[in-house]
TIMI-2910 file (N, C-alpha, C, CB; in pm, 1 decimal, decimal comma, always signed):
<rs>
+----------+----------+----------+----------+----------+----------+----------+----------+----------+----------+----------+----------+------+
!      n_x !      n_y !      n_z !     ca_x !     ca_y !     ca_z !      c_x !      c_y !      c_z !     cb_x !     cb_y !     cb_z ! resn !
+----------+----------+----------+----------+----------+----------+----------+----------+----------+----------+----------+----------+------+
!    +77,8 !   -122,7 !     +2,8 !    +12,0 !    -14,7 !     -1,0 !    +93,0 !   +128,9 !    +10,1 !    -79,3 !    -33,5 !    +96,8 !  Unk !
!   +181,6 !   +158,3 !    +58,9 !   +292,8 !   +265,4 !    +82,1 !   +319,8 !   +309,6 !    -56,2 !   +433,7 !   +209,0 !   +158,2 !  Unk !
!   +397,4 !   +167,7 !   -131,9 !   +431,0 !   +237,7 !   -276,7 !   +287,4 !   +319,6 !   -354,4 !   +490,2 !    +96,8 !   -391,5 !  Unk !
!   +178,4 !   +238,2 !   -313,2 !    +40,0 !   +276,1 !   -399,2 !    +20,7 !   +462,1 !   -374,5 !   -126,7 !   +167,5 !   -315,7 !  Unk !
!    +13,7 !   +442,4 !   -222,6 !     -3,4 !   +576,4 !   -135,5 !   +101,4 !   +692,7 !   -212,3 !    +49,2 !   +544,2 !    +48,8 !  Unk !
!   +221,8 !   +656,8 !   -200,6 !   +299,6 !   +749,9 !   -234,2 !   +301,7 !   +797,3 !   -390,5 !   +418,2 !   +706,8 !   -189,2 !  Unk !
!   +287,6 !   +708,4 !   -501,9 !   +265,0 !   +711,1 !   -603,5 !   +133,8 !   +794,0 !   -637,6 !   +274,6 !   +594,6 !   -634,0 !  Unk !
!     +1,1 !   +764,8 !   -572,2 !   -105,7 !   +822,0 !   -561,2 !    -89,5 !   +994,1 !   -503,8 !   -183,3 !   +724,6 !   -473,5 !  Unk !
!    -64,1 !   +989,5 !   -422,8 !     +4,9 !  +1177,5 !   -376,2 !    +74,8 !  +1214,9 !   -452,4 !   +100,0 !  +1214,4 !   -247,1 !  Unk !
!   +169,7 !  +1167,2 !   -501,4 !   +257,7 !  +1220,5 !   -567,9 !   +207,7 !  +1294,5 !   -717,4 !   +352,5 !  +1114,8 !   -578,3 !  Unk !
!   +143,1 !  +1198,3 !   -763,8 !    +52,0 !  +1245,7 !   -895,9 !    -61,3 !  +1339,5 !   -858,0 !    -21,2 !  +1114,6 !   -973,0 !  Unk !
!   -113,3 !  +1354,4 !   -728,3 !   -171,9 !  +1442,4 !   -705,6 !   -126,6 !  +1586,0 !   -707,0 !   -210,1 !  +1409,1 !   -619,6 !  Unk !
!     +3,4 !  +1561,0 !   -640,7 !    +78,7 !  +1727,7 !   -600,4 !   +113,3 !  +1762,8 !   -739,2 !   +245,9 !  +1734,4 !   -484,1 !  Unk !
!   +177,6 !  +1686,2 !   -806,8 !   +209,1 !  +1706,5 !   -960,0 !    +93,6 !  +1750,7 !  -1044,0 !   +259,7 !  +1575,6 !  -1023,3 !  Unk !
!     -0,6 !  +1698,1 !  -1057,8 !    -73,8 !  +1748,0 !  -1115,0 !   -118,1 !  +1887,2 !  -1039,5 !   -159,8 !  +1654,2 !  -1141,9 !  Unk !
!   -113,6 !  +1919,5 !   -979,6 !   -134,7 !  +2055,4 !   -933,6 !    -11,4 !  +2149,5 !   -963,8 !   -164,1 !  +2052,4 !   -781,8 !  Unk !
!   +141,0 !  +2089,6 !   -932,1 !   +227,1 !  +2208,0 !   -981,3 !   +329,0 !  +2096,9 !  -1080,4 !   +321,0 !  +2314,8 !   -829,7 !  Unk !
!   +289,8 !  +2105,9 !  -1191,1 !   +381,7 !  +2004,2 !  -1311,8 !   +525,5 !  +2075,3 !  -1312,2 !   +305,9 !  +2008,9 !  -1503,3 !  Unk !
!   +542,5 !  +2179,0 !  -1244,8 !   +709,0 !  +2234,7 !  -1297,8 !   +780,5 !  +2179,2 !  -1169,8 !   +740,5 !  +2442,6 !  -1319,9 !  Unk !
!   +718,2 !  +2170,8 !  -1117,6 !   +820,2 !  +2146,8 !   -974,0 !   +858,6 !  +1995,0 !   -914,1 !   +738,7 !  +2218,8 !   -840,0 !  Unk !
!   +957,3 !  +1983,3 !   -919,5 !  +1053,5 !  +1846,9 !   -889,9 !  +1078,0 !  +1832,4 !   -752,0 !  +1201,9 !  +1850,3 !   -958,9 !  Unk !
!  +1058,3 !  +1718,7 !   -719,2 !  +1097,0 !  +1712,5 !   -590,4 !  +1066,5 !  +1557,4 !   -548,6 !  +1020,6 !  +1825,1 !   -503,8 !  Unk !
!  +1199,6 !  +1476,6 !   -410,4 !  +1156,8 !  +1343,1 !   -401,1 !  +1066,1 !  +1331,3 !   -306,3 !  +1254,6 !  +1254,9 !   -379,5 !  Unk !
!  +1042,0 !  +1187,9 !   -271,4 !   +935,7 !  +1167,8 !   -183,2 !   +972,6 !  +1193,2 !    -21,9 !   +887,3 !  +1023,6 !   -209,0 !  Unk !
!  +1096,9 !  +1226,0 !     -6,3 !  +1153,0 !  +1258,1 !   +114,7 !  +1143,1 !  +1397,7 !   +133,4 !  +1285,1 !  +1214,0 !   +125,8 !  Unk !
!  +1142,1 !  +1517,4 !    +40,5 !  +1199,8 !  +1604,2 !    +46,7 !  +1039,9 !  +1729,2 !   +157,5 !  +1267,4 !  +1628,9 !   -132,5 !  Unk !
!  +1046,3 !  +1811,3 !   +213,3 !   +963,7 !  +1871,6 !   +245,4 !   +914,0 !  +1975,3 !   +165,2 !   +991,3 !  +1897,7 !   +339,4 !  Unk !
!   +808,7 !  +1912,6 !   +107,1 !   +749,6 !  +2068,9 !    +54,6 !   +701,6 !  +2186,8 !   +104,1 !   +660,9 !  +2062,2 !     -4,9 !  Unk !
!   +664,0 !  +2204,8 !   +203,7 !   +673,6 !  +2331,5 !   +258,6 !   +797,2 !  +2412,3 !   +225,8 !   +662,3 !  +2318,4 !   +394,2 !  Unk !
!   +903,7 !  +2324,3 !   +267,4 !  +1047,3 !  +2435,5 !   +282,6 !  +1022,8 !  +2433,1 !   +150,5 !  +1227,5 !  +2391,6 !   +348,8 !  Unk !
!  +1042,5 !  +2397,5 !    +20,0 !  +1063,3 !  +2436,4 !    -75,6 !   +994,6 !  +2576,3 !   -135,5 !  +1047,8 !  +2337,4 !   -130,0 !  Unk !
!   +835,4 !  +2583,1 !    -65,6 !   +803,5 !  +2707,4 !    -84,9 !   +694,6 !  +2689,9 !   -219,2 !   +943,6 !  +2800,3 !   -105,4 !  Unk !
!   +652,5 !  +2582,7 !   -281,8 !   +539,7 !  +2578,4 !   -353,7 !   +439,6 !  +2559,2 !   -294,7 !   +539,2 !  +2505,5 !   -436,5 !  Unk !
!   +389,6 !  +2478,9 !   -176,2 !   +261,7 !  +2436,6 !   -109,7 !   +255,4 !  +2547,8 !    +12,5 !   +265,7 !  +2263,8 !    -53,6 !  Unk !
!   +131,1 !  +2585,5 !    +23,7 !    +58,0 !  +2660,6 !   +122,6 !    -27,5 !  +2595,1 !   +214,1 !    -15,0 !  +2749,1 !    +64,1 !  Unk !
!    -72,6 !  +2689,5 !   +296,4 !   -188,5 !  +2597,6 !   +399,8 !   -281,5 !  +2578,7 !   +338,8 !   -248,1 !  +2652,8 !   +528,7 !  Unk !
!   -357,8 !  +2647,2 !   +195,5 !   -462,1 !  +2617,4 !   +184,1 !   -466,6 !  +2507,5 !    +68,6 !   -531,7 !  +2730,0 !   +174,1 !  Unk !
!   -336,4 !  +2468,7 !    +16,2 !   -310,2 !  +2362,1 !    -43,0 !   -271,9 !  +2215,5 !    +60,4 !   -201,1 !  +2409,8 !   -134,0 !  Unk !
!   -246,9 !  +2223,6 !   +150,3 !   -250,6 !  +2140,6 !   +325,6 !   -398,6 !  +2099,7 !   +312,8 !   -220,7 !  +2267,1 !   +502,8 !  Unk !
!   -521,9 !  +2181,6 !   +295,8 !   -638,8 !  +2129,3 !   +350,2 !   -686,7 !  +2034,1 !   +197,3 !   -756,1 !  +2270,5 !   +413,5 !  Unk !
!   -632,6 !  +2101,3 !    +90,8 !   -601,0 !  +1975,7 !    +11,0 !   -603,4 !  +1863,5 !    +18,1 !   -524,3 !  +1965,1 !    -15,7 !  Unk !
!   -474,2 !  +1875,3 !    +34,8 !   -396,8 !  +1733,4 !    +85,0 !   -519,6 !  +1629,6 !   +161,4 !   -253,7 !  +1779,3 !   +220,5 !  Unk !
!   -538,8 !  +1719,1 !   +291,0 !   -549,9 !  +1633,0 !   +345,2 !   -746,2 !  +1564,7 !   +318,8 !   -484,9 !  +1684,7 !   +484,4 !  Unk !
!   -838,4 !  +1668,3 !   +200,8 !   -919,2 !  +1635,1 !   +180,6 !   -919,0 !  +1501,2 !    +81,2 !   -968,8 !  +1735,4 !   +159,7 !  Unk !
!   -812,1 !  +1549,9 !    -28,2 !   -766,9 !  +1395,3 !    -89,4 !   -750,3 !  +1285,8 !    -45,9 !   -672,0 !  +1384,0 !   -133,8 !  Unk !
!   -648,2 !  +1293,5 !    +47,2 !   -618,8 !  +1184,9 !    +93,7 !   -729,7 !  +1094,7 !   +154,4 !   -528,1 !  +1212,5 !   +172,9 !  Unk !
!   -843,3 !  +1176,8 !   +270,1 !   -938,8 !  +1095,9 !   +293,3 !  -1020,4 !  +1050,6 !   +207,5 !   -995,6 !  +1133,1 !   +366,1 !  Unk !
!  -1079,3 !  +1125,1 !    +92,1 !  -1120,7 !  +1039,2 !    -24,2 !  -1072,0 !   +967,8 !   -116,4 !  -1168,3 !  +1084,2 !    -81,9 !  Unk !
!   -955,6 !   +971,8 !   -146,9 !   -876,0 !   +872,6 !   -197,9 !   -840,8 !   +744,1 !   -159,3 !   -789,2 !   +914,1 !   -208,4 !  Unk !
!   -786,8 !   +732,8 !     -0,7 !   -771,8 !   +607,8 !    +60,7 !   -896,3 !   +608,0 !   +136,7 !   -640,5 !   +588,0 !   +145,2 !  Unk !
!  -1017,5 !   +621,0 !   +160,6 !  -1150,6 !   +621,8 !   +232,8 !  -1078,4 !   +581,6 !   +367,7 !  -1282,9 !   +509,0 !   +169,9 !  Unk !
!  -1026,2 !   +742,4 !   +414,4 !  -1039,1 !   +702,2 !   +575,5 !  -1059,6 !   +835,5 !   +604,1 !   -903,5 !   +624,4 !   +666,4 !  Unk !
!  -1076,1 !   +827,8 !   +732,5 !  -1088,5 !   +954,0 !   +803,2 !   -967,2 !  +1019,5 !   +862,2 !  -1177,4 !   +936,1 !   +905,4 !  Unk !
!   -888,1 !  +1141,4 !   +887,9 !   -797,8 !  +1163,7 !   +941,5 !   -837,1 !  +1238,9 !  +1080,8 !   -719,9 !  +1221,4 !   +851,9 !  Unk !
!   -810,2 !  +1188,5 !  +1219,3 !   -844,7 !  +1258,1 !  +1359,7 !   -773,7 !  +1352,1 !  +1362,1 !   -826,8 !  +1188,2 !  +1485,9 !  Unk !
!   -836,3 !  +1461,5 !  +1425,2 !   -767,8 !  +1599,2 !  +1473,0 !   -608,0 !  +1534,3 !  +1511,4 !   -864,3 !  +1683,4 !  +1633,6 !  Unk !
!   -573,2 !  +1457,6 !  +1608,4 !   -475,0 !  +1448,3 !  +1673,0 !   -351,9 !  +1400,3 !  +1548,4 !   -510,6 !  +1351,3 !  +1798,0 !  Unk !
!   -406,3 !  +1380,2 !  +1426,5 !   -293,1 !  +1348,8 !  +1331,2 !   -296,6 !  +1463,5 !  +1236,4 !   -307,9 !  +1204,3 !  +1253,2 !  Unk !
!   -386,1 !  +1532,3 !  +1208,5 !   -392,5 !  +1678,1 !  +1121,9 !   -266,4 !  +1770,2 !  +1163,6 !   -546,2 !  +1773,1 !  +1160,8 !  Unk !
!   -136,9 !  +1762,4 !  +1176,3 !    -23,1 !  +1859,9 !  +1217,6 !    +23,6 !  +1814,4 !  +1097,5 !    +73,5 !  +1849,0 !  +1362,7 !  Unk !
!    +97,3 !  +1963,0 !  +1099,4 !   +193,7 !  +1972,8 !   +956,9 !   +284,7 !  +1864,1 !   +940,9 !   +290,3 !  +2103,7 !   +950,7 !  Unk !
!   +348,4 !  +1833,2 !  +1058,7 !   +471,1 !  +1698,5 !  +1051,7 !   +410,4 !  +1558,0 !   +988,2 !   +529,5 !  +1650,0 !  +1230,2 !  Unk !
!   +266,2 !  +1527,2 !   +945,5 !   +223,3 !  +1453,8 !   +863,1 !   +238,9 !  +1496,1 !   +741,8 !   +118,3 !  +1426,9 !   +885,7 !  Unk !
!   +224,7 !  +1631,0 !   +684,3 !   +218,9 !  +1622,6 !   +573,3 !   +322,8 !  +1699,4 !   +469,8 !   +104,7 !  +1647,0 !   +563,6 !  Unk !
!   +425,4 !  +1697,3 !   +570,5 !   +523,3 !  +1742,7 !   +477,6 !   +639,8 !  +1699,0 !   +364,0 !   +569,6 !  +1790,4 !   +542,0 !  Unk !
!   +581,6 !  +1584,7 !   +325,3 !   +646,3 !  +1471,2 !   +209,9 !   +590,1 !  +1380,4 !   +187,8 !   +759,8 !  +1409,8 !   +227,7 !  Unk !
!   +589,7 !  +1330,7 !    +68,6 !   +491,0 !  +1232,7 !    +10,5 !   +552,7 !  +1112,6 !    +79,9 !   +481,9 !  +1222,9 !   -164,4 !  Unk !
!   +654,2 !  +1102,1 !   +151,9 !   +660,8 !   +957,6 !   +248,0 !   +584,4 !   +992,4 !   +365,7 !   +824,5 !   +904,0 !   +302,1 !  Unk !
!   +594,0 !  +1121,4 !   +423,3 !   +548,5 !  +1085,3 !   +548,4 !   +380,1 !  +1111,7 !   +526,1 !   +628,2 !  +1179,2 !   +673,8 !  Unk !
!   +298,5 !  +1150,9 !   +430,1 !   +167,6 !  +1141,2 !   +386,9 !   +157,6 !   +952,6 !   +366,0 !   +144,9 !  +1251,0 !   +230,3 !  Unk !
!   +232,7 !   +902,6 !   +287,0 !   +195,3 !   +760,6 !   +300,8 !   +217,6 !   +690,5 !   +433,1 !   +265,8 !   +687,1 !   +203,3 !  Unk !
!   +306,2 !   +750,4 !   +522,4 !   +269,3 !   +670,5 !   +626,8 !   +145,0 !   +714,2 !   +737,3 !   +393,6 !   +653,4 !   +693,7 !  Unk !
!    +91,0 !   +830,9 !   +710,6 !    -19,7 !   +858,4 !   +793,3 !   -110,6 !   +770,5 !   +698,1 !    -60,6 !  +1026,8 !   +820,5 !  Unk !
!   -128,9 !   +715,3 !   +563,7 !   -228,9 !   +653,5 !   +506,7 !   -243,5 !   +528,1 !   +577,1 !   -210,8 !   +640,2 !   +368,3 !  Unk !
!   -107,0 !   +488,5 !   +562,0 !   -118,2 !   +334,3 !   +613,3 !    -99,7 !   +327,5 !   +790,0 !    +22,2 !   +233,4 !   +529,8 !  Unk !
!    -91,2 !   +408,6 !   +841,2 !   -174,5 !   +447,3 !   +987,2 !   -314,4 !   +421,7 !   +979,2 !   -166,2 !   +606,1 !  +1030,4 !  Unk !
!   -398,8 !   +478,4 !   +914,7 !   -509,6 !   +517,1 !   +924,7 !   -596,0 !   +401,9 !   +880,2 !   -522,5 !   +635,1 !   +860,7 !  Unk !
!   -551,9 !   +356,8 !   +766,1 !   -602,6 !   +246,6 !   +685,2 !   -600,8 !   +119,2 !   +789,3 !   -505,4 !   +223,0 !   +544,2 !  Unk !
!   -491,3 !    +66,8 !   +868,2 !   -453,8 !     +9,4 !   +888,0 !   -545,3 !    -10,2 !  +1052,2 !   -330,3 !    +33,9 !   +845,3 !  Unk !
!   -571,8 !   +119,4 !  +1060,2 !   -633,0 !   +100,7 !  +1221,8 !   -749,8 !   +136,1 !  +1194,0 !   -574,5 !   +191,0 !  +1353,9 !  Unk !
!   -848,7 !   +124,0 !  +1081,3 !   -975,2 !   +147,7 !  +1047,1 !   -969,9 !    -20,0 !  +1014,0 !  -1011,9 !   +277,4 !   +922,8 !  Unk !
!   -887,2 !    -97,6 !   +985,4 !   -909,3 !   -233,2 !   +952,8 !   -914,6 !   -315,3 !  +1097,4 !   -789,2 !   -285,4 !   +849,8 !  Unk !
!   -810,4 !   -268,3 !  +1139,1 !   -746,1 !   -346,9 !  +1273,7 !   -899,7 !   -309,8 !  +1418,4 !   -531,1 !   -237,0 !  +1328,5 !  Unk !
+----------+----------+----------+----------+----------+----------+----------+----------+----------+----------+----------+----------+------+
</rs>
């Protein structure tokens, strides 16, 4: 799931920002092309794309700084939903 999640998240971001290149581990906020409004779009995308709900305690910037961190969040939330 993690690679699939990374691919889907990366595709979502690059669709919005086609001229930006970044690795899955890079801080997309530090790169300067992502703002707080797009962060909310990321939350909504992740919830819809992966059929999960991100609880309030997980809604902090640390979970959304990179593709890898978002994929980890998806893995935690989807495994929690199953378990």
